[in-house]
Every structure is written in structure tokens, then in C-alpha cells.
C-alpha positions in Angstrom: -10.6 -1.5 -30.6 -7.2 -2.9 -28.9 -4.1 -0.2 -29.8 -1.4 -1.2 -32.1 0.3 -3.5 -29.3 -2.9 -5.8 -28.7 -4.5 -3.8 -25.8 -7.8 -3.1 -25.5 -8.4 1.0 -24.2 -8.1 1.6 -20.8 -11.5 2.9 -20.8 -13.0 -0.6 -21.7 -12.6 -2.0 -18.0 -15.2 0.6 -17.0 -17.5 -1.2 -18.9 -17.1 -4.0 -17.1 -19.5 -4.8 -13.9 -17.1 -6.4 -11.8 -14.7 -4.1 -12.2 -16.6 -1.1 -11.5 -18.3 -3.0 -8.4 -14.7 -3.6 -7.1 -13.3 0.2 -7.9 -15.9 1.7 -5.6 -15.4 -1.5 -3.1 -11.7 0.0 -3.0 -12.4 3.6 -3.1 -14.6 3.1 0.4 -12.4 0.7 1.9 -9.6 3.3 1.3 -11.3 5.7 2.7 -11.9 3.8 5.7 -8.6 2.4 6.1 -6.9 6.0 5.8 -9.5 7.0 7.9 -8.6 4.0 10.8 -4.9 4.5 10.2 -5.1 8.5 11.0 -7.2 8.6 13.8 -5.4 5.7 15.5 -1.9 6.9 15.1 -3.4 10.5 15.9 -4.8 9.0 19.4 -1.6 6.9 20.2 0.2 10.4 19.9 -2.1 12.2 21.9 -2.2 9.4 25.0 1.5 9.4 24.9 3.0 12.3 23.6 5.8 10.0 21.9 6.6 9.8 18.2 8.2 6.3 19.2 4.8 5.3 20.1 3.5 5.7 17.0 6.0 4.2 15.6 5.3 0.9 17.5 1.2 0.9 16.4 2.8 1.4 12.9 5.1 -1.5 13.3 2.2 -3.9 14.8 -0.1 -3.0 12.0 2.0 -4.3 9.5 4.1 -7.1 11.8 1.8 -9.7 10.5 2.2 -9.1 7.1 5.9 -9.5 7.2 5.5 -12.7 9.1 2.5 -14.4 7.7 1.9 -12.9 4.2 3.3 -15.7 2.4 0.9 -17.8 3.8 -2.0 -15.7 2.8 -0.3 -15.6 -0.7 -0.7 -19.7 -0.6 -4.3 -19.3 0.7 -5.0 -16.9 -2.4 -4.3 -18.8 -4.6 -6.2 -22.2 -3.4 -9.1 -20.5 -2.4 -12.3 -18.2 -3.6 -10.6 -14.3 -3.9 -14.0 -13.0 -3.3 -15.0 -15.3 -0.3 -11.2 -14.6 1.7 -12.2 -10.4 0.6 -15.6 -10.9 2.4 -14.7 -12.3 5.2 -11.9 -10.2 6.0 -13.8 -7.1 5.6 -16.4 -8.4 7.5 -13.8 -8.9 10.4 -12.5 -5.9 9.8 -16.0 -4.2 10.4 -16.4 -5.8 13.9 -12.8 -4.6 14.9 -13.4 -1.1 14.0 -17.0 -1.2 15.5 -15.6 -2.3 18.6 -12.6 0.2 18.7 -15.5 2.9 18.2 -17.3 1.6 21.0 -14.4 1.7 23.6 -13.2 5.0 22.3 -17.0 6.6 22.3 -17.0 5.2 25.9 -13.5 6.4 27.0 -12.0 2.6 28.0 -9.5 2.7 25.2 -6.2 2.3 26.1 -2.6 2.2 24.4 -2.2 -1.2 25.1 -5.7 -2.1 23.5 -4.3 0.2 20.4 -1.6 -1.9 20.4 -4.1 -5.1 20.3 -6.4 -4.0 17.6 -3.5 -2.4 15.4 -1.8 -6.3 15.7 -5.2 -8.2 15.1 -6.2 -5.5 12.3 -2.7 -6.7 10.4 -3.3 -10.8 11.1 -6.8 -9.4 8.8 -4.9 -8.1 6.3 -3.0 -11.5 5.6 -5.6 -13.1 4.2 -7.1 -9.4 2.3 -3.9 -8.8 0.7 -3.2 -11.6 -1.5 -6.8 -12.1 -2.3 -7.7 -8.4 -3.1 -4.5 -8.4 -5.3 -5.3 -11.4 -7.4 -9.1 -10.8 -7.6 -8.0 -8.3 -10.1 -7.2 -10.5 -12.4 -10.2 -12.7 -12.5 -12.5 -9.6 -12.9 -10.6 -8.5 -15.8 -8.1 -11.2 -17.4 -4.4 -10.6 -18.5 -5.5 -8.2 -21.2 -6.6 -5.8 -19.4 -4.5 -6.2 -16.0 -2.3 -3.2 -16.8 -5.0 -0.6 -17.2 -6.6 -2.3 -14.6 -3.8 -2.0 -11.5 -3.2 1.8 -13.0 -6.6 2.5 -12.5 -7.0 0.9 -9.1 -3.6 2.8 -7.8 -5.2 6.2 -9.0 -8.4 5.2 -7.0 -6.8 4.1 -4.1 -4.7 7.4 -4.0 -8.3 9.2 -4.3 -9.2 7.2 -1.0 -5.5 8.5 0.7 -6.9 12.1 -0.4 -10.6 11.7 1.2 -9.8 9.3 3.8 -7.2 11.8 5.7 -9.1 15.2 5.4 -12.8 13.3 6.6 -10.6 11.6 9.4 -9.5 15.0 10.8 -12.8 16.8 10.5 -14.6 13.9 12.2 -12.1 14.2 15.1 -11.9 18.0 15.2 -15.6 18.1 15.9 -16.8 14.9 17.6 -13.5 12.9 18.4 -11.7 9.2 17.1 -14.4 7.2 18.3 -16.6 8.5 15.4 -13.7 7.8 13.0 -13.7 4.3 14.0 -17.3 4.2 13.7 -17.3 5.5 9.7 -15.0 2.7 8.9 -16.8 0.0 10.4 -20.1 1.4 8.1 -17.4 1.4 5.2 -16.2 -2.0 5.7 -19.4 -3.3 5.4 -20.3 -1.5 2.5 -17.5 -3.3 1.0 -18.5 -6.6 1.7 -22.1 -6.0 0.4 -20.0 -4.4 -3.2 -18.2 -7.5 -3.3 -21.0 -9.9 -2.7 -23.1 -8.1 -5.6 -20.5 -9.4 -8.5 -21.3 -11.6 -10.9 -19.7 -14.6 -10.4 -20.5 -16.2 -13.6 -18.6 -12.9 -15.7 -15.2 -13.9 -13.6 -11.7 -15.2 -15.2 -11.3 -18.0 -13.4 -7.2 -18.2 -12.4 -6.2 -22.0 -12.1 -6.1 -23.0 -8.5 -3.3 -25.5 -6.4 -4.7 -28.4 -5.0 -2.2 -28.9 -2.3 -0.4 -26.5 0.0 2.7 -28.3 1.0 5.6 -26.9 -0.9 3.5 -23.9 -2.3 5.7 -21.5 -0.6 8.8 -22.6 -1.3 7.4 -23.4 -4.7 6.7 -19.2 -4.9 9.6 -18.6 -3.6 11.8 -20.3 -5.8 9.7 -18.3 -8.8 11.6 -15.5 -7.5 14.6 -16.6 -7.0 14.8 -18.1 -10.3 14.5 -14.9 -11.8 16.9 -11.9 -10.6 15.3 -8.8 -11.5 12.3 -9.8 -10.0 14.4 -10.6 -6.9 15.8 -7.8 -6.8 12.3 -5.4 -7.3 10.9 -7.3 -4.8 13.8 -6.1 -2.3 13.9 -2.9 -3.3 10.1 -2.9 -2.2 11.2 -4.2 1.2 13.8 -1.5 1.7 11.8 1.5 0.8 9.0 0.2 3.2 11.2 -0.1 6.1 13.6 3.0 5.3 11.3 5.8 4.0 7.5 4.7 3.7 6.7 5.8 7.0 4.6 9.0 6.7 1.9 8.3 9.7 5.4 8.4 11.9 6.8 11.4 10.6 3.4 13.5 9.3 2.0 13.2 13.3 5.5 14.5 14.2 5.4 17.3 12.1 1.8 18.4 12.9 2.4 18.0 16.4 6.1 19.1 17.0 7.3 21.2 14.2 4.4 23.1 12.8 1.9 23.1 15.7 -1.0 22.1 13.5 -2.6 19.6 15.5 -5.0 16.8 14.0 -6.3 19.0 11.0 -2.5 19.5 9.8 -2.0 15.9 10.0 -5.3 15.5 8.1 -4.2 17.7 5.7 -0.6 16.2 5.0 -2.0 13.2 4.4 -4.3 14.5 1.6 -1.8 16.8 0.0 0.4 13.7 -0.1 -2.4 11.7 -1.6 -2.6 14.3 -4.4 1.0 14.1 -5.4 0.3 10.4 -5.4 -2.8 10.6 -7.6 -0.1 12.8 -10.2 2.7 10.2 -9.9 0.3 7.0 -10.2 -1.0 8.5 -13.5 2.3 9.1 -15.0 3.3 5.6 -14.0 0.2 4.6 -15.8 1.2 6.4 -18.9 4.8 4.9 -19.6 4.8 2.8 -22.7 7.4 0.4 -21.3 7.8 -1.3 -17.9 11.2 -2.3 -16.6 12.9 -2.6 -13.5 15.1 0.5 -13.9 12.0 2.7 -14.0 11.0 1.2 -11.0 14.6 2.3 -9.7 14.1 5.6 -10.8 10.9 5.9 -8.6 12.5 5.3 -5.8 15.9 7.4 -6.4 13.4 10.2 -7.0 11.1 8.8 -3.3 14.6 9.4 -1.7 15.5 12.5 -2.8 12.3 14.3 -2.1 12.1 13.0 1.4 15.4 15.0 2.0 14.0 18.0 0.4 11.0 18.1 2.5 12.8 17.6 5.6 15.1 20.3 4.8 12.0 22.8 3.8 12.4 26.3 5.6 8.8 27.3 5.3 5.5 25.6 5.9 4.3 26.2 2.7 7.7 24.9 1.0 6.8 21.8 3.6 3.3 21.2 1.9 5.1 21.6 -1.3 7.7 18.8 -1.3 5.0 16.5 0.2 3.3 16.7 -2.7 6.5 15.9 -4.5 6.9 12.7 -2.1 3.6 11.9 -2.5 4.1 11.7 -6.3 7.5 10.0 -6.2 6.0 7.3 -3.4 2.9 6.4 -5.7 5.3 6.4 -9.0 7.2 3.8 -7.4 4.7 1.5 -5.8 2.5 1.4 -9.1 5.5 0.5 -11.2 6.7 -1.7 -8.9 3.5 -3.4 -8.2 2.6 -3.5 -11.9 6.1 -5.1 -12.5 5.6 -7.6 -10.1 2.3 -8.7 -11.3 2.6 -8.7 -15.0 5.9 -10.4 -14.6 4.7 -13.3 -12.5 2.4 -16.1 -14.0 -0.9 -16.5 -13.6 -1.2 -19.5 -11.5 2.2 -18.4 -8.9 0.6 -14.7 -9.2 -0.8 -15.0 -5.2 2.4 -16.5 -3.9 4.4 -13.8 -5.6 2.3 -10.6 -4.2 2.1 -12.6 -0.8 6.3 -11.8 -1.1 5.9 -8.6 -2.8 3.5 -7.2 0.0 4.7 -8.7 2.9 8.5 -6.8 2.3 6.8 -3.7 1.2 3.9 -3.3 4.1 5.9 -5.9 6.2 8.9 -3.7 6.1 6.8 -1.0 8.1 6.8 -2.9 11.0 10.8 -2.5 11.2 10.6 1.1 9.5 7.8 2.5 11.9 10.2 1.5 15.0 13.3 2.8 13.0 11.9 6.6 12.3 10.0 6.6 15.5 13.3 6.1 17.7 15.1 8.3 15.1 12.6 11.0 15.0 12.5 10.8 19.1 16.5 11.0 19.2 17.3 13.3 16.2 14.5 15.5 15.6 11.6 15.8 13.2 14.0 16.8 11.0 17.2 14.8 11.2 15.1 11.4 11.5 13.8 12.5 7.9 16.7 13.1 6.3 18.3 10.1 7.5 15.6 7.7 6.3 15.6 9.5 3.0 19.1 8.5 2.4 19.2 5.4 4.2 16.4 5.1 1.1 18.8 6.2 -1.6 21.5 4.2 -0.5 19.3 1.1 -1.1 18.1 2.4 -4.0 21.7 3.1 -5.6 22.3 -0.6 -4.3 20.2 -2.1 -6.2 20.6 -0.1 -9.3 23.9 -0.8 -9.9 23.1 -5.0 -9.0 20.5 -4.5 -12.2 23.0 -2.5 -14.2 25.2 -6.2 -13.8 22.4 -8.5 -14.1 21.6 -6.4 -18.2 22.0 -8.8 -20.9 22.0 -11.8 -18.7 19.5 -14.1 -20.2 15.9 -14.9 -18.5 14.6 -18.0 -17.3 12.3 -19.8 -20.6 9.4 -19.2 -18.6 10.1 -15.5 -17.6 7.2 -13.5 -19.3 8.3 -10.0 -21.1 7.7 -6.8 -19.7 4.2 -5.9 -21.0 3.7 -2.9 -22.6 1.4 0.1 -21.7 -1.5 0.8 -24.0 -0.9 3.9 -26.3 -1.9 7.3 -25.0 
């Protein structure tokens, strides 16, 4: 039965056949994605010995989202989301299999890795917005909050498993077999999405024309200042703070000398904290813009404390705290944006949100790599954590000034979470 606020219980979404398949696809796809990125970043570091080179490959992974992400949102609003996800994952499987063959054959080079990262980013332009909006078609608006929270928690579980498996594969058989495993997992995702029951989907209205759709999506965000600043804060956090691959690879290789196993361990510990953060965000009774700002502020503080950790065990503890704050921010921000946007424009709104969040990594990866190379591992992390705090403070002050202003008539009120 629905709770006192009219929301169905969270467990009821797990009775949904299509959503169960989607969760499985998210887990396997997320595990493969983490394996790919960790193996790719570590291989670049080993080939070059340069944190700046890792920053470049991180930037190339997310540059297409920053540049063309909004176009992906328009396509997601106009076309079949399942077909888009299946096509994107099929392309990702081919790319991963090719990269595996080159790496196992000893033919891989840094320029080739850069090229594959860029092409993978182009695939994500179509995959990310379609995947986000597909959740709504699977469960409908009434259960969207629970579905997003459950999805984020499962993503963190894949973030725990993926780095651990990748670290073990790299140590035992090399990066090439980690790439091959990712290709297999992408194929599994395609099969799971293809098995969904089309007749049970909650169809979201699609737009019939492309012209002007990007402008309409942007105008929708600009007309809602709180939504605009939450989207903007996601961009700041992506650029100034959330660049773990560069930082963790440098800590593993230069600071603690723990190698690829340590790199995988650090990512897994962050994922454990992230799972806690996702659960905390899911249990929030109300979700407002200030909740998102508090999560961003906690992230900045935790990142600075991690950089200043005097011992390895302290560093591991702080990594868990950083992961918790990161996922609390990402879950609350993503849920706020999706629930604030009307279903008919959700794909286009997410297509501005996701490029700013993930595309911020493009500039942020370069910044973090440069800072790490010239200021040291700890100094670079302190600086980016400080920049994240400054951005959070600025957005928080703006949102305080916006309090009390009437929202546009079409703006939806923040949704309440199911009672726990």
C-alpha cells in the first residue's frame, strides 16, 4: 500500500520485471565500466609515468559529453530509449573487444588509448541520457524516487566490485583481459535490455521535431533558478573535485607505493562509502536544493582531510568518507533534477545536467593532472578540494537569496521521499 505521502513502498519496484532486468544491466554495465576505466587509467600511468597523462585520458573520456551531451538528450526525448541503450552498449562491446585484442597483442600505445577514450565518450553521449530517462519508462513517476535511489545504490555496488576485479585481473593476467571482460559485460547488458517486456513500459511523451528542442530544454532550466544553480553546482563539482582516477592512481604509485592492487582497493573503499551515502540520500524525507549544497560542502571538506591524512590507514578511512559525501551529493542532485523536471522535457534537462557533471571531468581531469604534477599529490588534492568548497559556498549564497521567490507556475514542487 502507499505510504502516508501517497508513495508506493520502495520494495514494490522490485516486483517490476523490467526494472529487475534494468538493475541487473546497471550492475553488470557499471562493473564493466569501472573495470575499463581503472585498467585504462592505470595502463596510461604505467606507459608514461605521468599523472598529467592520466588527466588527459580522463578529460577525453568526458569531453564528448561536455560538447555534445545536450544533443544526446534531444535524441533520447525523440527516440526509443531501449534501442538507444542497446545500440550504445553494442558499440561499447566492440570498442572494448578491440582494445583487449590490441593490448593482449602488445600493440597498444598511449595515442591509441587516447583515441579509444574519446570514442567511448562519444558512445556515452547517446547512452547516458537514454539510460536516465528509461528508468521513468520502467517504473513511472509514482515510483521514480525509489527507483533512482535503488539504482544509485546498485551503481555503488558495481563501483565496489569493478575496481576489485580489475585490480585482481591486472595483477594476474594484465589489462588486456580486463578490457575483454568489459566487452563480455557490455554484451550481457544488451541481452538484459532486449529481454524487457515492451508492453509493460510507461511511455513518456516524445517530441516530434528536433529544431528548437535544445533551446527549449535550456529555457526550461533558465526559467527555474534553483534548478539552474543545482545543475551549475554539478558542473563545478565535476570540474573541481570529482577526479578520483587521477588522484588515486597518483597516491597508489607515488605516495603509498601500493601499485595496481592499491589503486583497485582505493576505488573499492570509495565505493563502500558511496553505498552508505546513497542510502542516506535515499532516506531523506524531503529533498531540496539546500540538501544538495550540504552534500557538496561535505565532499569538499572530506577531500581536503583525505589529502592531509598522515598515515595510510587514516587515508583509507577518509576515502570512505569522501565516497559517502560524493554519492550523497550525486544522489540528491540527480534525484532533485529529475523530479523537478517535467516528464516531457526530462531527457533534455538531464542532457544538460549530465554533460556538466561528467563533462566537468574533462576540464577537471586536466586541472587535477596538472596540479598533481606540479604541486604534488597532496597539494593538488588540497587545492581542488578548496576550489570545490568555494564553488559550494558561492552557490549556497545564491540559493539563500532566491528563497521566498515564487517559482514558475509549471515548476513542480520538490517531492517527498517515502516514509521509512
